[in-house]
MDAnalysis code that builds the backbone (N, CA, C; Angstrom):
import MDAnalysis as mda
import numpy as np

u = mda.Universe.empty(435, n_residues=145, atom_resindex=np.repeat(np.arange(145), 3), trajectory=True)
u.add_TopologyAttr("name", ["N", "CA", "C"] * 145)
u.add_TopologyAttr("resid", np.arange(1, 146))
u.add_TopologyAttr("resname", ["MET", "LYS", "SER", "TYR", "ALA", "LYS", "PHE", "ILE", "LEU", "SER", "LEU", "LEU", "LEU", "THR", "ALA", "LEU", "ILE", "ALA", "VAL", "GLY", "ALA", "ALA", "GLY", "CYS", "ASN", "ASP", "ASN", "PRO", "GLY", "ILE", "ASN", "THR", "ASP", "ILE", "ALA", "ASP", "MET", "SER", "GLU", "ILE", "ILE", "PRO", "GLN", "ASP", "ILE", "GLY", "GLN", "GLY", "GLU", "LYS", "ALA", "PHE", "ARG", "PHE", "GLU", "VAL", "MET", "HIS", "ARG", "PHE", "GLU", "SER", "THR", "THR", "VAL", "TRP", "ASN", "VAL", "TYR", "THR", "ASP", "GLU", "ALA", "THR", "ILE", "GLY", "ALA", "ALA", "LEU", "LEU", "GLU", "ALA", "GLY", "LEU", "ILE", "ASP", "GLY", "GLU", "ASP", "GLY", "GLU", "TRP", "GLY", "LEU", "PHE", "VAL", "THR", "HIS", "VAL", "ASN", "GLY", "ILE", "ARG", "ALA", "ASP", "PHE", "VAL", "GLU", "ASP", "GLY", "TYR", "TRP", "TRP", "ALA", "PHE", "TYR", "ILE", "ASP", "GLY", "GLU", "MET", "ALA", "MET", "THR", "GLY", "VAL", "ASP", "SER", "ALA", "LEU", "ILE", "GLU", "GLU", "GLY", "VAL", "THR", "TYR", "ALA", "PHE", "VAL", "TYR", "THR", "GLU", "ALA", "SER"])
u.atoms.positions = np.array([
    [-37.432, 42.349, 15.560],
    [-38.472, 41.950, 14.811],
    [-38.078, 41.403, 13.347],
    [-37.032, 42.041, 12.799],
    [-36.459, 41.582, 11.534],
    [-36.055, 40.170, 11.542],
    [-35.327, 39.650, 12.638],
    [-34.867, 38.266, 12.758],
    [-36.099, 37.322, 12.865],
    [-37.118, 37.761, 13.549],
    [-38.328, 36.940, 13.693],
    [-39.031, 36.786, 12.431],
    [-39.194, 37.770, 11.625],
    [-39.737, 37.767, 10.256],
    [-38.920, 36.897, 9.279],
    [-37.639, 36.998, 9.488],
    [-36.756, 36.097, 8.576],
    [-36.889, 34.680, 9.030],
    [-37.007, 34.420, 10.302],
    [-37.179, 33.030, 10.797],
    [-38.459, 32.518, 10.296],
    [-39.581, 33.176, 10.315],
    [-40.902, 32.759, 9.783],
    [-40.774, 32.504, 8.344],
    [-40.204, 33.523, 7.694],
    [-40.055, 33.334, 6.261],
    [-39.247, 32.136, 5.890],
    [-38.179, 31.936, 6.494],
    [-37.332, 30.710, 6.372],
    [-38.203, 29.317, 6.579],
    [-38.873, 29.355, 7.621],
    [-39.733, 28.133, 7.870],
    [-40.749, 27.954, 6.792],
    [-41.344, 29.064, 6.272],
    [-42.292, 28.847, 5.132],
    [-41.757, 28.523, 3.925],
    [-40.499, 28.950, 3.650],
    [-39.793, 28.591, 2.368],
    [-39.333, 27.119, 2.519],
    [-38.895, 26.719, 3.647],
    [-38.398, 25.453, 3.811],
    [-39.592, 24.335, 3.560],
    [-40.737, 24.681, 4.263],
    [-41.955, 23.854, 4.110],
    [-42.331, 23.816, 2.611],
    [-42.314, 25.027, 1.934],
    [-42.700, 24.964, 0.518],
    [-41.757, 24.188, -0.426],
    [-40.495, 24.217, -0.135],
    [-39.559, 23.469, -0.830],
    [-39.709, 22.019, -0.545],
    [-39.999, 21.654, 0.696],
    [-40.136, 20.143, 1.080],
    [-41.400, 19.572, 0.405],
    [-42.452, 20.305, 0.344],
    [-43.733, 19.977, -0.317],
    [-43.508, 19.754, -1.798],
    [-42.788, 20.822, -2.369],
    [-42.473, 20.619, -3.797],
    [-41.603, 19.553, -4.162],
    [-40.582, 19.284, -3.412],
    [-39.673, 18.132, -3.599],
    [-40.369, 16.736, -3.409],
    [-41.282, 16.652, -2.470],
    [-42.110, 15.419, -2.307],
    [-42.859, 15.114, -3.515],
    [-43.485, 16.204, -4.138],
    [-44.282, 15.965, -5.297],
    [-43.466, 15.672, -6.602],
    [-42.161, 15.768, -6.601],
    [-41.287, 15.492, -7.694],
    [-40.426, 14.307, -7.623],
    [-40.654, 13.480, -6.722],
    [-39.765, 12.311, -6.563],
    [-39.863, 11.436, -7.719],
    [-40.833, 11.309, -8.465],
    [-40.910, 10.447, -9.683],
    [-40.311, 10.916, -10.844],
    [-39.815, 12.213, -10.847],
    [-39.382, 12.860, -12.047],
    [-37.838, 12.594, -12.145],
    [-37.418, 11.815, -13.009],
    [-35.847, 11.462, -13.107],
    [-35.058, 12.690, -13.376],
    [-35.562, 13.892, -13.697],
    [-34.785, 15.072, -13.945],
    [-34.593, 15.791, -12.616],
    [-35.264, 15.539, -11.555],
    [-35.078, 16.178, -10.371],
    [-34.542, 15.171, -9.404],
    [-33.392, 15.597, -8.764],
    [-32.691, 14.681, -7.968],
    [-32.464, 15.293, -6.570],
    [-32.679, 14.628, -5.534],
    [-32.340, 15.169, -4.241],
    [-31.184, 14.484, -3.498],
    [-30.675, 13.381, -4.210],
    [-29.563, 12.677, -3.658],
    [-28.443, 12.734, -4.688],
    [-27.251, 13.184, -4.336],
    [-26.107, 13.416, -5.168],
    [-25.795, 12.077, -5.821],
    [-25.967, 10.934, -5.171],
    [-25.626, 9.616, -5.665],
    [-26.645, 9.100, -6.762],
    [-27.717, 9.774, -6.911],
    [-28.828, 9.356, -7.783],
    [-28.885, 10.106, -9.007],
    [-27.738, 10.771, -9.438],
    [-27.745, 11.540, -10.635],
    [-27.275, 10.763, -11.830],
    [-27.192, 9.429, -11.804],
    [-26.566, 8.677, -12.865],
    [-27.576, 8.646, -14.051],
    [-28.803, 8.797, -13.881],
    [-29.687, 8.798, -14.922],
    [-29.746, 10.027, -15.905],
    [-29.169, 11.082, -15.459],
    [-29.139, 12.308, -16.214],
    [-28.155, 12.144, -17.327],
    [-28.574, 12.534, -18.545],
    [-27.617, 12.554, -19.634],
    [-26.776, 13.769, -19.616],
    [-25.384, 13.562, -19.507],
    [-24.497, 14.718, -19.577],
    [-24.261, 15.374, -20.754],
    [-23.904, 16.735, -20.673],
    [-23.479, 17.440, -21.851],
    [-21.903, 17.398, -21.960],
    [-21.438, 17.403, -23.129],
    [-19.939, 17.379, -23.301],
    [-19.521, 18.932, -23.409],
    [-18.312, 19.133, -22.684],
    [-17.735, 20.552, -22.698],
    [-16.208, 20.298, -22.644],
    [-15.547, 21.318, -23.403],
    [-14.175, 21.248, -23.318],
    [-13.499, 20.466, -24.313],
    [-12.063, 20.447, -24.315],
    [-11.273, 19.544, -25.203],
    [-10.094, 19.191, -24.400],
    [-9.649, 17.893, -24.690],
    [-8.449, 17.536, -23.829],
    [-8.389, 15.970, -23.748],
    [-7.340, 15.530, -23.222],
    [-7.034, 14.011, -23.042],
    [-7.660, 13.603, -21.891],
    [-7.979, 14.368, -20.776],
    [-8.560, 13.930, -19.578],
    [-9.992, 14.154, -19.641],
    [-10.839, 13.401, -18.897],
    [-12.108, 13.485, -18.862],
    [-12.780, 13.215, -17.475],
    [-13.730, 13.926, -16.990],
    [-14.354, 13.603, -15.789],
    [-15.879, 14.089, -15.701],
    [-16.718, 13.460, -14.889],
    [-18.046, 13.842, -14.857],
    [-18.300, 14.880, -13.751],
    [-18.958, 15.945, -14.079],
    [-19.177, 17.192, -13.171],
    [-20.722, 17.382, -13.108],
    [-21.228, 17.395, -11.887],
    [-22.654, 17.454, -11.603],
    [-22.756, 18.718, -10.673],
    [-23.972, 19.385, -10.971],
    [-24.212, 20.656, -10.213],
    [-25.719, 20.455, -9.710],
    [-25.880, 20.457, -8.418],
    [-27.323, 20.480, -7.903],
    [-27.612, 21.915, -7.503],
    [-28.565, 22.504, -8.204],
    [-28.940, 23.926, -8.024],
    [-29.801, 24.093, -6.857],
    [-30.112, 25.310, -6.533],
    [-30.880, 25.667, -5.274],
    [-32.143, 25.002, -5.199],
    [-32.907, 24.818, -6.356],
    [-34.266, 24.263, -6.300],
    [-34.308, 22.932, -6.807],
    [-33.107, 22.160, -6.611],
    [-32.930, 20.717, -6.737],
    [-32.998, 20.381, -8.224],
    [-32.764, 21.236, -9.092],
    [-32.594, 20.851, -10.526],
    [-31.094, 20.486, -10.670],
    [-30.770, 19.707, -11.540],
    [-29.472, 19.143, -11.676],
    [-29.037, 19.296, -13.129],
    [-27.749, 19.663, -13.274],
    [-27.006, 19.720, -14.569],
    [-25.757, 18.895, -14.497],
    [-25.498, 18.149, -15.626],
    [-24.449, 17.195, -15.589],
    [-23.596, 17.444, -16.829],
    [-22.118, 17.452, -16.759],
    [-21.346, 17.602, -17.867],
    [-20.274, 16.463, -17.790],
    [-19.878, 16.101, -19.047],
    [-18.497, 15.375, -19.173],
    [-17.431, 16.440, -19.535],
    [-16.588, 16.708, -18.660],
    [-15.653, 17.789, -18.971],
    [-14.443, 17.158, -19.447],
    [-13.893, 17.735, -20.542],
    [-12.659, 17.223, -21.211],
    [-11.609, 18.349, -21.194],
    [-10.435, 18.010, -20.738],
    [-9.446, 18.934, -20.459],
    [-8.060, 18.514, -20.479],
    [-6.992, 19.269, -20.445],
    [-5.581, 18.888, -20.219],
    [-5.059, 19.437, -19.037],
    [-5.982, 20.187, -18.186],
    [-5.468, 20.676, -16.975],
    [-5.338, 19.509, -15.877],
    [-4.559, 19.862, -14.857],
    [-4.309, 18.789, -13.821],
    [-5.269, 18.817, -12.688],
    [-5.887, 19.911, -12.399],
    [-6.859, 20.054, -11.262],
    [-8.311, 20.176, -11.744],
    [-9.271, 19.814, -10.925],
    [-10.678, 20.128, -11.239],
    [-10.920, 21.560, -11.308],
    [-10.440, 22.383, -10.319],
    [-10.570, 23.793, -10.319],
    [-10.173, 24.474, -11.553],
    [-8.996, 24.128, -12.133],
    [-8.409, 24.664, -13.355],
    [-9.226, 24.312, -14.462],
    [-9.744, 23.074, -14.479],
    [-10.554, 22.655, -15.663],
    [-11.896, 23.250, -15.642],
    [-12.524, 23.439, -14.479],
    [-13.918, 24.138, -14.381],
    [-13.720, 25.654, -14.648],
    [-12.646, 26.209, -14.233],
    [-12.391, 27.624, -14.542],
    [-12.341, 27.777, -16.006],
    [-11.481, 26.938, -16.656],
    [-11.211, 26.971, -18.110],
    [-12.538, 26.842, -18.876],
    [-13.406, 25.894, -18.418],
    [-14.676, 25.704, -19.158],
    [-15.715, 26.750, -18.767],
    [-15.398, 27.641, -17.865],
    [-16.372, 28.746, -17.474],
    [-17.474, 28.128, -16.711],
    [-17.305, 27.087, -15.924],
    [-18.360, 26.568, -15.184],
    [-18.419, 27.016, -13.667],
    [-17.191, 27.513, -13.255],
    [-17.123, 28.080, -11.904],
    [-16.439, 29.303, -11.876],
    [-16.612, 30.221, -10.922],
    [-15.907, 31.415, -10.747],
    [-15.785, 31.713, -9.190],
    [-14.815, 32.329, -8.729],
    [-14.609, 32.642, -7.295],
    [-13.554, 33.629, -7.033],
    [-13.138, 33.546, -5.758],
    [-12.018, 34.477, -5.272],
    [-11.039, 33.714, -4.637],
    [-9.785, 34.120, -4.994],
    [-8.451, 33.528, -4.244],
    [-8.495, 34.052, -2.896],
    [-8.287, 33.077, -1.987],
    [-8.197, 33.419, -0.556],
    [-6.944, 32.735, 0.011],
    [-6.717, 32.718, 1.289],
    [-5.624, 32.182, 1.953],
    [-5.573, 30.710, 1.865],
    [-6.918, 29.964, 1.675],
    [-7.021, 28.599, 1.556],
    [-7.372, 28.141, 0.123],
    [-7.072, 28.969, -0.864],
    [-7.308, 28.613, -2.260],
    [-8.506, 29.334, -2.748],
    [-9.103, 28.772, -3.877],
    [-10.165, 29.299, -4.532],
    [-11.401, 29.123, -3.745],
    [-12.179, 30.174, -3.398],
    [-13.469, 30.171, -2.766],
    [-14.497, 30.319, -3.868],
    [-15.280, 29.216, -4.102],
    [-16.097, 29.282, -5.358],
    [-17.477, 30.058, -4.843],
    [-17.808, 31.011, -5.731],
    [-18.966, 31.928, -5.496],
    [-19.934, 31.713, -6.646],
    [-19.608, 31.335, -7.743],
    [-20.570, 30.978, -8.815],
    [-20.246, 29.597, -9.421],
    [-21.339, 28.886, -9.724],
    [-21.262, 27.632, -10.300],
    [-22.322, 27.676, -11.464],
    [-21.926, 27.415, -12.690],
    [-22.936, 27.505, -13.811],
    [-23.735, 28.805, -13.771],
    [-22.913, 29.894, -13.474],
    [-23.568, 31.179, -13.518],
    [-24.419, 31.461, -12.257],
    [-24.676, 30.532, -11.270],
    [-25.494, 30.738, -10.091],
    [-24.600, 31.235, -9.061],
    [-24.946, 32.222, -8.402],
    [-24.135, 32.897, -7.257],
    [-24.664, 32.408, -5.836],
    [-23.777, 32.016, -5.029],
    [-23.987, 31.635, -3.638],
    [-23.331, 32.660, -2.739],
    [-23.861, 33.381, -1.844],
    [-23.294, 34.314, -0.956],
    [-23.599, 33.985, 0.444],
    [-22.629, 33.379, 1.130],
    [-22.784, 32.994, 2.551],
    [-23.267, 34.142, 3.386],
    [-22.595, 35.215, 3.218],
    [-22.783, 36.333, 4.125],
    [-24.106, 36.934, 3.921],
    [-24.483, 37.026, 2.586],
    [-25.819, 37.749, 2.265],
    [-27.024, 36.808, 2.556],
    [-26.980, 35.562, 2.058],
    [-28.153, 34.680, 2.189],
    [-28.006, 33.366, 2.839],
    [-26.787, 33.090, 3.318],
    [-26.572, 31.809, 4.149],
    [-26.383, 30.584, 3.256],
    [-26.066, 30.837, 1.827],
    [-25.793, 29.619, 1.025],
    [-24.409, 29.666, 0.550],
    [-23.933, 28.433, 0.231],
    [-22.502, 28.331, -0.263],
    [-22.462, 27.164, -1.127],
    [-21.475, 26.981, -1.901],
    [-21.248, 25.896, -2.867],
    [-20.488, 24.783, -2.195],
    [-21.080, 23.643, -1.889],
    [-20.230, 22.510, -1.275],
    [-19.733, 21.745, -2.353],
    [-18.328, 21.312, -2.294],
    [-17.667, 20.521, -3.238],
    [-17.718, 19.088, -2.829],
    [-18.164, 18.187, -3.750],
    [-18.186, 16.804, -3.429],
    [-17.268, 15.999, -4.409],
    [-16.694, 14.857, -3.956],
    [-15.907, 13.892, -4.780],
    [-16.627, 12.537, -4.577],
    [-17.062, 12.026, -5.571],
    [-17.710, 10.718, -5.481],
    [-18.792, 10.574, -4.479],
    [-19.619, 11.755, -4.315],
    [-20.674, 11.608, -3.419],
    [-20.428, 11.960, -2.048],
    [-19.150, 12.320, -1.697],
    [-18.787, 12.588, -0.365],
    [-18.207, 14.112, -0.364],
    [-18.603, 14.815, 0.706],
    [-18.102, 16.204, 0.737],
    [-16.569, 16.155, 0.810],
    [-15.920, 16.989, -0.119],
    [-14.490, 16.966, -0.256],
    [-13.702, 17.466, 0.988],
    [-12.542, 16.877, 1.167],
    [-11.658, 17.324, 2.256],
    [-10.543, 18.206, 1.626],
    [-10.792, 18.586, 0.370],
    [-9.758, 19.423, -0.274],
    [-10.494, 20.580, -1.113],
    [-9.706, 21.503, -1.355],
    [-10.384, 22.535, -2.240],
    [-10.495, 22.139, -3.715],
    [-11.231, 22.700, -4.534],
    [-11.399, 22.380, -5.868],
    [-10.182, 22.654, -6.650],
    [-9.479, 23.693, -6.261],
    [-8.303, 24.019, -6.954],
    [-7.052, 23.086, -6.684],
    [-7.224, 22.347, -5.740],
    [-6.163, 21.447, -5.428],
    [-6.626, 19.852, -5.599],
    [-7.789, 19.701, -5.983],
    [-8.213, 18.238, -6.254],
    [-7.717, 17.910, -7.661],
    [-6.960, 16.749, -7.725],
    [-6.425, 16.256, -8.962],
    [-7.526, 15.511, -9.698],
    [-7.383, 15.610, -11.043],
    [-8.379, 14.945, -11.905],
    [-8.105, 13.416, -11.876],
    [-9.065, 12.551, -11.552],
    [-8.883, 11.174, -11.545],
    [-9.994, 10.598, -12.471],
    [-9.603, 9.742, -13.317],
    [-10.519, 8.961, -14.251],
    [-11.412, 8.206, -13.416],
    [-12.900, 8.221, -13.944],
    [-13.892, 7.473, -13.313],
    [-14.408, 8.050, -11.986],
    [-13.935, 9.279, -11.616],
    [-14.483, 9.865, -10.367],
    [-15.351, 10.913, -10.764],
    [-16.428, 11.149, -9.967],
    [-17.412, 12.157, -10.207],
    [-17.245, 13.321, -9.259],
    [-17.210, 14.474, -9.756],
    [-17.024, 15.669, -8.942],
    [-18.340, 16.546, -8.994],
    [-18.646, 17.240, -7.897],
    [-19.994, 17.922, -7.909],
    [-19.905, 19.115, -7.105],
    [-20.838, 20.022, -7.339],
    [-20.986, 21.311, -6.432],
    [-22.545, 21.288, -6.091],
    [-22.818, 21.374, -4.910],
    [-24.223, 21.454, -4.431],
    [-24.455, 22.682, -3.649],
    [-25.610, 23.378, -4.131],
    [-25.947, 24.631, -3.518],
    [-26.435, 24.349, -2.086],
    [-25.831, 24.766, -1.086],
    [-25.908, 24.357, 0.346],
    [-26.279, 25.501, 1.221],
    [-27.290, 25.306, 2.009],
    [-27.707, 26.197, 3.135],
    [-26.967, 25.870, 4.415],
    [-26.466, 27.000, 5.035],
    [-25.750, 26.715, 6.265],
    [-26.726, 26.377, 7.246],
    [-26.401, 25.476, 8.196],
    [-27.286, 25.007, 9.076],
    [-26.793, 25.408, 10.528],
])
């Protein structure tokens, strides 16, 4: 019975989110496409010689964008230094559990933080992704399907 109730609740929430997103498409502050975040004005954070754009699409499709300045070599080290991510070290590197203070728990609620490089899901972990000028890095709050 519990799984049936969860299924119905999941369908209702999905429908509610879809209806809400459809009504927000004209709002430049709400983005449903990671490639369409260029209109958002980023906040500057950190200090250093290297800089990169970092975007976060939150659970309810609100988006926050930073220009991150650092002297670190990897995206993971720079984001940890700036306090924008947190996670647990595992056998495959850093497993990001928090982005911008928002927790995703795959086991508890079926969500996780997906890491993107230039609009494509990354094939590397955030702690091994080297900083490249002109490249945009992002985390998207993602539901397991």
